[in-house]
N, C-alpha and C positions, 0 to 999 in steps of 0.2 A: 456684631449681636445678629442673632441666629434666631429665627421663627420658623418651628414647624408644627403645621396642620395638616394632620394626616389619618386617612380612614375613617372621615366624617360621611357618612352617606347621605344624610339630611341637611349637611352645611349650605347656607347660603351665602356667598360673599357679599360683603359689605365695604365701599370703601372707607366708611367711617372708622372700623376697626384697627386701621393702619395709620391713623392721624397720630396717635401718641408714638408712634413707633417710627419715624421718618427716617430716623438713622440706621434702620435696617439696612442689613448688607446682604444677608444669605435669608431665600426664602423657598420652604418646601412645602408644595400642597398637592404632594401625591395622593393618590387612592381616594378622591373626593368626589368622582363623579361629576366634575367641571365639565359644563357643556360651551362655555365664554371666558375670554378672559378681559371682559370690556370693563371689570370693575377696576382694573389698575390702570385707565385713564385718569382716573380721579383719587387714586390712592397717595399721590405724592411720594413715590418712594424712588426720589431723587439720588439717595446714594447705594442703593439696590445693585450688588455688584452678581451675584448668581440666583439663578429662579429653577427650582424644581418642578416640575409639572407631569412626572411618571404617572402611566396608569389614569389617565382618566377619560372620559367621554369627548376630548376635544377632536372635531372632525372637520372643522375648517377655522384657518389660522387668520386672524387681523395681522400682518405684519407691523402696522401702525403702533399695535399694542407695545412691541418689543423697542420702537423708535422711541415710545414717550417715556422709555426708562433710561435718561441717559448716561447713567454708569454700568449698565449690565455689559457683562464680560462672558458670561455662562450662561448654557438655557439648557434645560434635559428635557426632552418632549418625549422621551421612549413609550411605547405600547400603548399607542393614543391610536383609534380609528380614522383614519386621515382617509378623507375621501379625495380620489383620484380624478377632480374634473377641475374645469375653469375657473370656480368658484378657488380654488387653492393657489392660483398662476402666480398672484402678487407674493405669497406667502415663499413658495418653489424658490422666485425669482431672486428673494431676499435672504433666503438661506444660501444659495449657491455665491451670491456676489458682496454680500458682507463682509466687512473687515473687522468691525469692531465686538462682535459676537460668535464666539465659539458654541456650534451647537452642536451637542454630545451625540454621537452615532447618527448623525442627519441620513448618512447614505446608507442606513441599515432601516430606517422607516419604511414599514408596508402600506399599502392600500388597502382597505377592509371596504371598500365601495368604490365604484361601482362594479356589478359581479363581472363585467369585462377585464376590470385590471385587479383583480382581487388576489394578492400576496406579490403584487409586482412591487418593486421599490417605488417609494414616492417621486426621488429626485430623476426617476428615469420618466417620469410623465413629460410629455412635450408640450410645453404651459405656451411654447412661443407661438402653437399654432392657435391658440385663444384670442391672443394679440392680432394675429394676422385674420383671421375670420371676422373677429370684431373689425379691423381696420376695412375688410371686403363690403363687410354688411354697409358700414358706414361709407364706402365710398359709392356701392349700391342705391344707398336709401338718399345720398345726395343727389347722385346723376338723376335718379327718378324724380326727386324736388326740382331740379332744375328742368329737366323735360316737362314737369306739369306746369311750370312757371311759364316756360315758353310756348306750350300750348294753351294754356289760360290767354296769356296775351296774344298769340295768333287769334284766337276767337274771339276775343273782346275788338281788337281792331278789323276783323277783317268779316265777321260772322254773326258779329252781335245782333244788328239787325234784323238778319234772317233768321235769329234765334228767338229774338224778342216778338218778330210776327207768327213765328208758327206757336209759341206760349198764346200770343193772344186769340190765333184760331182756335186752339183748343179751349180757350177761356168761351169764343163765340159758341163753341158745340155745346159746352157746359150751358152756358148761359140759355140756349134754344131749348135744352131738355128741363132748365128749369122752369122756363115760360109757357112749357106746352098746357095749353089750355087756356092760357090768362087771354085779356082782350088787349089788341094793340092800342096804342095810345094815339097815334099819327095816322094819316091816310099815307103819308109819302114823306120818306126821307129824301133830300135833296141833296145829292152829290154833284159838287162843283168846285171849279177853281178860285182864286180870289180875283184873278182878271175879269171874272164872267160877273162878277157879284153885283155891279150895275144892271147887269140884264136881268139875272134872277129876281132883285126887289122892285124893277123897273114894271117887268113885262111879265116874269112867270107867277110870282106871288100875287099880284093883283088878280090876276084869271081864274088861278086855282081857289085860292083862300076866300076873295071877295066877289068872285061871281060864282065859281062851281061851290064853294062851302066846304074846302078841304083844310083838314088841320097838317100843317106842314112841318116838318123838323129841318130847322136850318143852323148852319154852323154856329155863326156868331149870336144868333138868338136864345138858341135851345141847348145848345152844350153847357154841361157844369163846370163852372170856373174851379181850378185847381185839381180837376180830375182828369188823367193821362188820356192823350187824345184817342188812341185806339181804343181803349175802353170808352169814351165817349161815343166813338164810330160804332162800336159793337154793340150797345146800348140803344144808338139812334135807330140801326137798321132792325134790328130785333124787335124793337117797339112801334113797327112802322108796318103797314100792310105791305107796301113795295117801296121800291128806292129809283128814284128818277136821278139818272147819269147824264149832266148835262158836257156833253162831250166837245172839247175842242183840241187845238193845237196845245196851250197852255197845259188842257187836264191832262193829255196823254203824255207830256212828259214832265209830271208832276207826280212824285213818290206816294205821296200821302194819298193822292185821288186814284192812283193805283191800287193801292191797299183798299181804299174804299169800294170800289168796283170789284175786287176779290173776294174782299168781306159778303157783299151783295151777293155772288154767286154761289160761295157756300150756304148762305141763307135760302136761297133758290132753291138750292140741291137738296138742302136738310128738312126745309118746311114745305107742309103742305099749303097749297096757298100762296108761298111767297113769290114775288112777281119781281121784275128789273124791267125797265123801261130806260131806252135811251133818247136823248134830245142833240142832235146834231145840228152844233151852233153854227159850223160854216155854210150848211144847208140852207139854214135860216136866211144867213148872212147873205148869201148867192138868191134865194129868192126874192129878199125885200129889196136888193140894189136892181132884180130885175122889174119888180113893182114899181120901182120909183123912175125908172127909165121910160 
């Protein structure tokens, strides 16, 4: 069975028109200004042996269309404006290496674009370069991704504390600018190590709060539950007129205490009236021992 549909400028192919002619063996669709052959995927032309597509507007070919025609033996794509770039790499490879379908005049197909290949033969286009460049791009991309993962892992394992601290320093600066002109809630934020907590609550708090009427900000009493430690520290320092640092050996070896004293220094340098006082626990202990002697 032979079907010819030729010279129809406005024809829009529909797979449904081929359903009644599944036994079709020859199909001639020349001079129809076809731009795509995707309709053949659903045309169910299982017995089609000869396909003529001369003088259409086919520039980029999908070789899988022809693989979907199991009985196809002859194909004519003469006088189509082929694009000679990587979009036709798969089709060129199929034309050269397939042994099932004879492609009429394939070695005479010429490039219509781009300008650099105008008039050149389609099968002379170095399509392997497309796959090599794609492979190189994939190699570079995957290598960059691996390096990025390694870098992120390094940062996470070795620099996350420093980055987090820098982030909170920035937040502290922004918090200070936001609170400029606002009244402080506390007279002082007390920075101390947990080993000195007994002395703070037994001697420092009664002296300053009960006898002198200060309002102190203390870790375990005034920090907001569920809030990040550094956020609580920033809030406490910038909500207080001054910071009292209870310095001891344990304090100097504590990471969080060192963060607090650095935050206080940032506040002291950025704020007018910001103040930082140091209470030296070792000197107090030495004085107490002398008094007892």
